[in-house]
Z-matrix of the N, CA and C atoms (Angstrom, degrees):
N
C 1 1.441
C 2 1.525 1 108.90
N 3 1.309 2 114.94 1 137.81
C 4 1.454 3 119.84 2 -179.73
C 5 1.510 4 112.12 3 -77.73
N 6 1.298 5 114.95 4 169.40
C 7 1.457 6 119.99 5 -178.25
C 8 1.517 7 112.82 6 -80.99
N 9 1.336 8 118.21 7 -18.10
C 10 1.460 9 120.37 8 -174.69
C 11 1.525 10 111.91 9 -62.73
N 12 1.318 11 117.97 10 -43.14
C 13 1.471 12 119.72 11 -179.96
C 14 1.528 13 110.81 12 -67.64
N 15 1.312 14 116.98 13 -41.70
C 16 1.464 15 119.97 14 178.06
C 17 1.534 16 110.26 15 -61.97
N 18 1.315 17 117.27 16 -41.33
C 19 1.457 18 120.87 17 179.07
C 20 1.524 19 111.17 18 -66.89
N 21 1.326 20 117.64 19 -37.42
C 22 1.454 21 120.92 20 177.90
C 23 1.531 22 110.66 21 -63.69
N 24 1.328 23 116.23 22 -45.86
C 25 1.469 24 120.61 23 179.64
C 26 1.529 25 109.78 24 -63.92
N 27 1.321 26 117.79 25 -43.88
C 28 1.463 27 120.79 26 179.12
C 29 1.528 28 111.00 27 -61.94
N 30 1.319 29 117.62 28 -42.91
C 31 1.461 30 120.84 29 177.90
C 32 1.513 31 112.08 30 -61.10
N 33 1.336 32 116.45 31 -42.46
C 34 1.475 33 120.54 32 178.41
C 35 1.529 34 110.94 33 -64.74
N 36 1.328 35 116.92 34 -40.50
C 37 1.468 36 120.20 35 177.94
C 38 1.527 37 110.01 36 -63.36
N 39 1.326 38 117.84 37 -41.75
C 40 1.464 39 120.56 38 178.31
C 41 1.528 40 111.27 39 -61.40
N 42 1.324 41 116.73 40 -40.96
C 43 1.465 42 120.14 41 178.94
C 44 1.532 43 110.36 42 -64.39
N 45 1.326 44 117.28 43 -43.64
C 46 1.470 45 120.70 44 179.58
C 47 1.528 46 110.59 45 -63.07
N 48 1.329 47 117.20 46 -44.14
C 49 1.467 48 120.60 47 178.51
C 50 1.525 49 110.15 48 -62.63
N 51 1.323 50 117.84 49 -42.51
C 52 1.462 51 121.53 50 -179.20
C 53 1.519 52 111.51 51 -64.75
N 54 1.322 53 117.27 52 -44.58
C 55 1.470 54 120.38 53 179.59
C 56 1.527 55 110.21 54 -65.07
N 57 1.328 56 116.69 55 -42.47
C 58 1.465 57 120.53 56 178.71
C 59 1.531 58 110.75 57 -61.72
N 60 1.324 59 116.97 58 -45.07
C 61 1.463 60 120.28 59 179.39
C 62 1.525 61 110.84 60 -63.86
N 63 1.313 62 117.35 61 -44.88
C 64 1.468 63 121.03 62 -178.59
C 65 1.524 64 110.76 63 -62.31
N 66 1.330 65 116.39 64 -46.93
C 67 1.467 66 120.17 65 -178.62
C 68 1.524 67 110.64 66 -65.62
N 69 1.326 68 117.69 67 -43.83
C 70 1.467 69 119.37 68 -178.92
C 71 1.524 70 111.34 69 -67.72
N 72 1.311 71 118.42 70 -36.16
C 73 1.463 72 120.52 71 177.77
C 74 1.519 73 111.31 72 -64.48
N 75 1.310 74 117.07 73 -38.58
C 76 1.456 75 120.24 74 -173.45
C 77 1.515 76 113.73 75 -92.12
N 78 1.319 77 118.45 76 -9.53
C 79 1.461 78 119.30 77 174.22
C 80 1.524 79 111.70 78 -97.35
N 81 1.342 80 117.69 79 -28.39
C 82 1.461 81 119.38 80 -179.73
C 83 1.522 82 111.97 81 -79.06
N 84 1.324 83 117.79 82 -26.46
C 85 1.463 84 119.96 83 -179.25
C 86 1.514 85 112.18 84 -85.33
N 87 1.324 86 117.83 85 -16.58
C 88 1.458 87 121.16 86 178.14
C 89 1.509 88 113.85 87 86.52
N 90 1.310 89 118.55 88 -8.08
C 91 1.462 90 121.41 89 179.00
C 92 1.512 91 109.15 90 -131.64
N 93 1.300 92 115.01 91 135.33
C 94 1.460 93 119.49 92 179.89
C 95 1.521 94 110.16 93 -74.45
N 96 1.300 95 115.64 94 152.01
C 97 1.459 96 122.14 95 176.98
C 98 1.526 97 108.24 96 -67.24
N 99 1.326 98 117.22 97 128.75
C 100 1.460 99 120.83 98 -174.88
C 101 1.514 100 110.70 99 -120.48
N 102 1.339 101 114.09 100 148.78
C 103 1.453 102 121.41 101 174.32
C 104 1.527 103 108.03 102 -110.03
N 105 1.311 104 117.52 103 161.71
C 106 1.453 105 121.34 104 172.84
C 107 1.513 106 113.50 105 96.49
N 108 1.329 107 114.55 106 -162.66
C 109 1.458 108 120.65 107 -174.51
C 110 1.521 109 113.20 108 -70.28
N 111 1.333 110 118.14 109 -27.75
C 112 1.451 111 121.49 110 -177.55
C 113 1.532 112 112.70 111 -80.57
N 114 1.314 113 117.99 112 -6.63
C 115 1.463 114 120.86 113 -175.64
C 116 1.529 115 110.59 114 -83.69
N 117 1.311 116 114.93 115 157.47
C 118 1.453 117 120.83 116 175.00
C 119 1.523 118 108.01 117 -141.97
N 120 1.304 119 115.41 118 154.40
C 121 1.458 120 120.88 119 179.63
C 122 1.528 121 109.35 120 -74.14
N 123 1.331 122 115.22 121 140.83
C 124 1.457 123 120.37 122 176.31
C 125 1.525 124 107.79 123 -144.51
N 126 1.319 125 116.03 124 -174.32
C 127 1.463 126 119.58 125 -179.81
C 128 1.526 127 111.94 126 -70.85
N 129 1.331 128 117.96 127 -12.35
C 130 1.463 129 120.62 128 178.82
C 131 1.526 130 113.00 129 -99.27
N 132 1.315 131 118.65 130 -2.05
C 133 1.461 132 120.64 131 -176.37
C 134 1.521 133 111.66 132 -63.31
N 135 1.310 134 117.70 133 -53.53
C 136 1.469 135 120.81 134 -178.37
C 137 1.524 136 112.05 135 -64.51
N 138 1.359 137 119.68 136 -46.37
C 139 1.465 138 118.72 137 175.98
C 140 1.529 139 113.14 138 -60.72
N 141 1.334 140 117.64 139 -33.20
C 142 1.459 141 119.71 140 176.78
C 143 1.533 142 111.02 141 -65.32
N 144 1.322 143 116.55 142 -43.46
C 145 1.465 144 119.07 143 177.03
C 146 1.529 145 111.15 144 -62.34
N 147 1.332 146 116.46 145 -39.20
C 148 1.458 147 119.51 146 176.92
C 149 1.531 148 111.47 147 -63.54
N 150 1.327 149 116.88 148 -41.84
C 151 1.468 150 120.75 149 179.27
C 152 1.529 151 110.83 150 -64.39
N 153 1.316 152 116.75 151 -43.10
C 154 1.471 153 120.31 152 178.92
C 155 1.528 154 109.92 153 -63.53
N 156 1.323 155 116.71 154 -45.71
C 157 1.467 156 120.16 155 179.44
C 158 1.519 157 112.45 156 -63.26
N 159 1.325 158 116.84 157 -42.79
C 160 1.460 159 120.15 158 178.59
C 161 1.519 160 110.97 159 -63.34
N 162 1.322 161 116.75 160 -40.64
C 163 1.463 162 120.53 161 178.46
C 164 1.521 163 112.11 162 -63.05
N 165 1.325 164 116.56 163 -43.61
C 166 1.463 165 119.87 164 178.86
C 167 1.529 166 111.89 165 -65.79
N 168 1.321 167 116.19 166 -45.52
C 169 1.463 168 119.19 167 179.05
C 170 1.527 169 111.89 168 -64.80
N 171 1.335 170 116.84 169 -42.29
C 172 1.462 171 120.52 170 177.83
C 173 1.510 172 111.78 171 -62.57
N 174 1.335 173 116.88 172 -41.21
C 175 1.457 174 120.56 173 177.71
C 176 1.513 175 112.60 174 -63.41
N 177 1.324 176 116.43 175 -43.87
C 178 1.472 177 119.69 176 177.30
C 179 1.527 178 111.46 177 -63.88
N 180 1.313 179 115.49 178 -40.42
C 181 1.467 180 121.31 179 178.59
C 182 1.523 181 110.59 180 -61.65
N 183 1.344 182 116.54 181 -47.37
C 184 1.468 183 121.13 182 -179.48
C 185 1.523 184 111.37 183 -66.16
N 186 1.319 185 117.24 184 -40.55
C 187 1.467 186 119.70 185 179.95
C 188 1.527 187 111.74 186 -65.45
N 189 1.320 188 116.95 187 -42.18
C 190 1.460 189 120.01 188 177.51
C 191 1.520 190 112.14 189 -63.03
N 192 1.325 191 116.49 190 -41.64
C 193 1.466 192 120.15 191 178.76
C 194 1.521 193 110.88 192 -68.17
N 195 1.353 194 117.54 193 -39.31
C 196 1.466 195 120.37 194 178.09
C 197 1.522 196 110.76 195 -63.69
N 198 1.311 197 116.60 196 -38.78
C 199 1.464 198 120.44 197 178.00
C 200 1.531 199 110.71 198 -62.60
N 201 1.328 200 116.72 199 -41.93
C 202 1.473 201 119.52 200 178.04
C 203 1.523 202 111.55 201 -67.07
N 204 1.346 203 116.51 202 -40.07
C 205 1.465 204 119.85 203 178.65
C 206 1.523 205 111.25 204 -61.41
N 207 1.327 206 115.95 205 -43.48
C 208 1.457 207 119.44 206 -179.59
C 209 1.527 208 111.64 207 -70.11
N 210 1.320 209 117.03 208 -35.56
C 211 1.463 210 120.07 209 179.47
C 212 1.528 211 111.35 210 -68.28
N 213 1.332 212 116.58 211 -36.53
C 214 1.465 213 120.13 212 179.53
C 215 1.522 214 111.79 213 -76.50
N 216 1.331 215 117.04 214 -26.22
C 217 1.454 216 121.67 215 176.80
C 218 1.519 217 115.21 216 71.13
N 219 1.311 218 118.50 217 20.01
C 220 1.466 219 120.15 218 -179.50
C 221 1.527 220 111.65 219 -124.55
N 222 1.324 221 116.29 220 38.77
C 223 1.462 222 120.12 221 -178.08
C 224 1.526 223 111.49 222 -64.14
N 225 1.336 224 117.54 223 -37.48
C 226 1.467 225 120.90 224 179.66
C 227 1.515 226 111.90 225 -63.06
N 228 1.311 227 116.71 226 -42.43
C 229 1.471 228 120.39 227 178.15
C 230 1.516 229 110.92 228 -66.60
N 231 1.333 230 116.47 229 -36.30
C 232 1.473 231 120.27 230 178.71
C 233 1.528 232 111.07 231 -62.97
N 234 1.341 233 116.73 232 -45.00
C 235 1.463 234 120.74 233 179.99
C 236 1.528 235 110.40 234 -64.61
N 237 1.335 236 117.04 235 -42.64
C 238 1.466 237 120.22 236 178.78
C 239 1.519 238 111.07 237 -62.49
N 240 1.324 239 117.21 238 -40.54
C 241 1.462 240 120.82 239 179.48
C 242 1.529 241 110.96 240 -67.12
N 243 1.336 242 116.40 241 -37.75
C 244 1.461 243 119.99 242 178.71
C 245 1.520 244 110.89 243 -64.36
N 246 1.326 245 116.49 244 -46.78
C 247 1.467 246 119.94 245 -177.95
C 248 1.524 247 112.33 246 -68.21
N 249 1.325 248 117.17 247 -36.60
C 250 1.461 249 119.03 248 -179.92
C 251 1.522 250 112.12 249 -75.12
N 252 1.323 251 116.92 250 -21.82
C 253 1.454 252 120.49 251 -178.08
C 254 1.516 253 114.65 252 -84.48
N 255 1.326 254 117.42 253 -9.50
C 256 1.462 255 119.74 254 -179.82
C 257 1.521 256 110.47 255 -76.30
N 258 1.294 257 116.01 256 128.94
C 259 1.455 258 120.03 257 173.81
C 260 1.516 259 108.49 258 -99.07
N 261 1.292 260 116.94 259 167.64
C 262 1.459 261 120.88 260 179.10
C 263 1.509 262 112.25 261 -60.83
N 264 1.330 263 117.77 262 -41.11
C 265 1.459 264 122.28 263 -178.87
C 266 1.518 265 111.12 264 -65.52
N 267 1.334 266 117.52 265 -43.46
C 268 1.463 267 120.76 266 179.51
C 269 1.523 268 111.20 267 -63.52
N 270 1.319 269 115.92 268 -39.33
C 271 1.461 270 119.88 269 179.60
C 272 1.516 271 110.88 270 -65.96
N 273 1.318 272 117.26 271 -43.04
C 274 1.468 273 121.07 272 178.72
C 275 1.527 274 110.21 273 -63.43
N 276 1.323 275 117.92 274 -42.41
C 277 1.464 276 120.99 275 179.06
C 278 1.525 277 110.34 276 -63.43
N 279 1.328 278 117.52 277 -43.72
C 280 1.463 279 120.62 278 179.19
C 281 1.521 280 111.36 279 -61.67
N 282 1.325 281 117.30 280 -44.08
C 283 1.462 282 120.75 281 178.53
C 284 1.535 283 111.08 282 -66.45
N 285 1.320 284 116.99 283 -37.13
C 286 1.467 285 120.61 284 178.19
C 287 1.525 286 111.05 285 -65.70
N 288 1.313 287 117.27 286 -37.71
C 289 1.468 288 120.66 287 178.60
C 290 1.521 289 110.11 288 -65.57
N 291 1.331 290 116.73 289 -43.99
C 292 1.464 291 120.15 290 177.77
C 293 1.529 292 110.19 291 -61.96
N 294 1.339 293 117.43 292 -44.03
C 295 1.458 294 121.04 293 178.59
C 296 1.534 295 111.05 294 -62.95
N 297 1.319 296 116.83 295 -39.40
C 298 1.461 297 121.28 296 178.67
C 299 1.530 298 110.87 297 -63.66
N 300 1.327 299 117.17 298 -43.52
C 301 1.461 300 120.81 299 178.07
C 302 1.527 301 111.98 300 -64.24
N 303 1.327 302 116.29 301 -42.26
C 304 1.463 303 119.65 302 178.49
C 305 1.521 304 111.10 303 -65.02
N 306 1.328 305 117.08 304 -42.35
C 307 1.462 306 120.67 305 178.25
C 308 1.522 307 110.71 306 -62.19
N 309 1.314 308 117.42 307 -41.30
C 310 1.468 309 121.77 308 178.46
C 311 1.529 310 109.94 309 -60.60
N 312 1.325 311 116.44 310 -45.66
C 313 1.465 312 119.98 311 -178.14
C 314 1.525 313 111.69 312 -65.42
N 315 1.329 314 117.49 313 -41.36
C 316 1.460 315 119.92 314 -177.34
C 317 1.527 316 112.76 315 -76.19
N 318 1.319 317 118.13 316 -29.12
C 319 1.462 318 120.90 317 -177.57
C 320 1.522 319 113.49 318 -88.94
N 321 1.320 320 117.24 319 -7.14
C 322 1.459 321 120.26 320 -174.05
C 323 1.524 322 113.19 321 -60.76
N 324 1.316 323 119.10 322 -31.22
C 325 1.462 324 120.76 323 178.98
C 326 1.524 325 112.26 324 -84.82
N 327 1.332 326 117.33 325 -12.25
C 328 1.456 327 120.29 326 -176.30
C 329 1.533 328 113.31 327 -104.94
N 330 1.312 329 117.26 328 -25.88
C 331 1.461 330 122.49 329 -176.09
C 332 1.533 331 108.28 330 -118.92
N 333 1.325 332 115.99 331 144.40
C 334 1.461 333 120.00 332 179.82
C 335 1.522 334 111.04 333 -55.73
N 336 1.330 335 116.13 334 138.82
C 337 1.465 336 122.52 335 -175.82
C 338 1.525 337 112.57 336 -54.59
N 339 1.333 338 117.51 337 -47.71
C 340 1.463 339 120.51 338 -175.98
C 341 1.532 340 111.47 339 -65.16
N 342 1.319 341 116.99 340 -43.14
C 343 1.466 342 120.58 341 179.35
C 344 1.528 343 110.94 342 -65.16
N 345 1.319 344 116.62 343 -45.53
C 346 1.460 345 120.43 344 -179.63
C 347 1.524 346 111.23 345 -64.66
N 348 1.318 347 117.25 346 -39.79
C 349 1.467 348 120.93 347 178.36
C 350 1.522 349 110.85 348 -65.26
N 351 1.330 350 116.71 349 -40.49
C 352 1.466 351 120.71 350 176.73
C 353 1.527 352 110.77 351 -59.09
N 354 1.337 353 116.97 352 -48.79
C 355 1.472 354 121.10 353 -179.70
C 356 1.526 355 110.31 354 -63.74
N 357 1.320 356 116.89 355 -41.94
C 358 1.461 357 121.86 356 179.53
C 359 1.534 358 111.09 357 -60.66
N 360 1.325 359 116.44 358 -47.47
C 361 1.469 360 119.74 359 -179.71
C 362 1.521 361 111.61 360 -65.55
N 363 1.329 362 116.88 361 -43.89
C 364 1.465 363 119.91 362 179.98
C 365 1.526 364 110.85 363 -62.50
N 366 1.324 365 117.11 364 -44.22
C 367 1.471 366 120.41 365 178.66
C 368 1.528 367 110.72 366 -64.09
N 369 1.309 368 116.58 367 -38.18
C 370 1.461 369 120.04 368 177.60
C 371 1.519 370 112.23 369 -63.09
N 372 1.322 371 116.78 370 -41.86
C 373 1.466 372 119.91 371 177.81
C 374 1.521 373 111.17 372 -62.84
N 375 1.316 374 116.77 373 -41.22
C 376 1.468 375 120.39 374 178.49
C 377 1.529 376 110.01 375 -64.37
N 378 1.331 377 117.43 376 -43.17
C 379 1.465 378 120.67 377 179.02
C 380 1.525 379 112.17 378 -61.41
N 381 1.318 380 116.18 379 -35.16
C 382 1.462 381 119.39 380 -178.99
C 383 1.525 382 113.17 381 -88.63
N 384 1.326 383 117.11 382 12.01
C 385 1.455 384 120.25 383 168.58
C 386 1.516 385 116.66 384 95.87
N 387 1.304 386 119.07 385 6.59
C 388 1.464 387 119.79 386 176.63
C 389 1.516 388 108.06 387 -76.54
N 390 1.332 389 117.22 388 135.93
C 391 1.461 390 120.46 389 -174.47
C 392 1.522 391 114.44 390 -121.99
N 393 1.307 392 119.40 391 -9.42
C 394 1.454 393 121.94 392 -178.74
C 395 1.541 394 108.95 393 -80.13
N 396 1.346 395 117.94 394 107.02
C 397 1.469 396 119.75 395 -174.92
C 398 1.528 397 113.51 396 -60.91
N 399 1.316 398 117.34 397 -37.60
C 400 1.466 399 119.70 398 179.80
C 401 1.518 400 111.27 399 -64.04
N 402 1.326 401 116.50 400 -43.91
C 403 1.465 402 120.05 401 179.23
C 404 1.524 403 110.98 402 -66.12
N 405 1.323 404 116.80 403 -41.25
C 406 1.471 405 120.18 404 179.29
C 407 1.522 406 110.08 405 -60.86
N 408 1.337 407 116.77 406 -48.69
C 409 1.459 408 120.70 407 -178.94
C 410 1.530 409 111.87 408 -63.95
N 411 1.320 410 116.48 409 -41.71
C 412 1.462 411 120.26 410 -178.43
C 413 1.525 412 111.59 411 -66.30
N 414 1.316 413 116.81 412 -47.30
C 415 1.464 414 119.89 413 -178.03
C 416 1.529 415 110.74 414 -69.63
N 417 1.325 416 117.43 415 -39.18
C 418 1.465 417 120.09 416 178.16
C 419 1.533 418 110.76 417 -64.73
N 420 1.329 419 117.49 418 -40.97
C 421 1.471 420 120.53 419 178.41
C 422 1.528 421 110.86 420 -65.99
N 423 1.322 422 116.62 421 -44.41
C 424 1.465 423 120.08 422 178.63
C 425 1.529 424 110.58 423 -64.21
N 426 1.323 425 116.97 424 -40.64
C 427 1.457 426 120.08 425 179.00
C 428 1.513 427 112.23 426 -65.37
N 429 1.319 428 117.22 427 -44.46
C 430 1.464 429 120.89 428 179.01
C 431 1.529 430 110.63 429 -63.01
N 432 1.327 431 116.63 430 -43.92
C 433 1.468 432 119.96 431 178.51
C 434 1.527 433 110.87 432 -65.21
N 435 1.324 434 116.26 433 -40.76
C 436 1.458 435 119.99 434 178.87
C 437 1.520 436 112.89 435 -63.89
N 438 1.327 437 116.86 436 -44.94
C 439 1.463 438 119.76 437 178.35
C 440 1.527 439 111.35 438 -66.19
N 441 1.331 440 116.44 439 -40.28
C 442 1.465 441 119.70 440 177.79
C 443 1.530 442 109.98 441 -62.27
N 444 1.317 443 116.82 442 -45.05
C 445 1.462 444 120.51 443 177.95
C 446 1.519 445 112.25 444 -62.27
N 447 1.319 446 116.46 445 -39.70
C 448 1.463 447 120.44 446 178.82
C 449 1.525 448 110.74 447 -63.84
N 450 1.332 449 116.73 448 -51.20
C 451 1.455 450 120.04 449 -174.49
C 452 1.527 451 113.06 450 -72.47
N 453 1.337 452 117.19 451 -40.24
C 454 1.463 453 119.77 452 -176.66
C 455 1.530 454 111.09 453 -88.38
N 456 1.326 455 117.02 454 -47.62
C 457 1.459 456 120.10 455 -175.28
C 458 1.515 457 114.61 456 -76.70
N 459 1.313 458 116.45 457 -47.00
C 460 1.468 459 119.49 458 -174.86
C 461 1.528 460 111.94 459 -89.28
N 462 1.341 461 116.79 460 -51.52
C 463 1.459 462 120.26 461 -177.89
C 464 1.524 463 113.55 462 -83.43
N 465 1.331 464 116.63 463 -12.40
C 466 1.460 465 124.64 464 178.06
C 467 1.534 466 112.31 465 53.32
N 468 1.336 467 115.42 466 46.34
C 469 1.457 468 121.07 467 175.64
C 470 1.521 469 108.57 468 -87.26
N 471 1.306 470 116.19 469 143.21
C 472 1.458 471 121.08 470 179.88
C 473 1.529 472 108.22 471 -85.84
N 474 1.324 473 116.78 472 99.76
C 475 1.457 474 121.60 473 176.70
C 476 1.505 475 108.92 474 -94.76
N 477 1.324 476 115.68 475 163.59
C 478 1.463 477 118.81 476 179.71
C 479 1.532 478 110.66 477 -60.78
N 480 1.331 479 116.83 478 147.09
C 481 1.474 480 120.12 479 -175.30
C 482 1.518 481 113.26 480 -69.87
């Protein structure tokens, strides 16, 4: 299977994630993200910029891959090869990753950021085949502390206590 179909699917997924993040950020806060003189910085400003950037990059990625797929004229064969190449284990891992991301997004307002990030990273390492418990715990703890320090200490975002 060529890379064009995989890149197209990845670009579409990035666009969906970006739109979902943008919409959820701006509906839960009660105020839409604004540009210009009337705008002010808030805890959603940086995530909104990230969502917009991810959406633009994902769209460009998907459009470039779609252009290559159409130019090569073998999109049907690419889709057939993709579907036939999926094994049961790969499908379960992909669905587990999506479920893990959704759980992280929905639990973020209910569970402390650092604890949830630690669990998310550790579960991700297990899903991707890492088996050394000490390494998983150490890297997940360092990652959670690093992200917490980045968001709270450097970016000064107000995360849940």
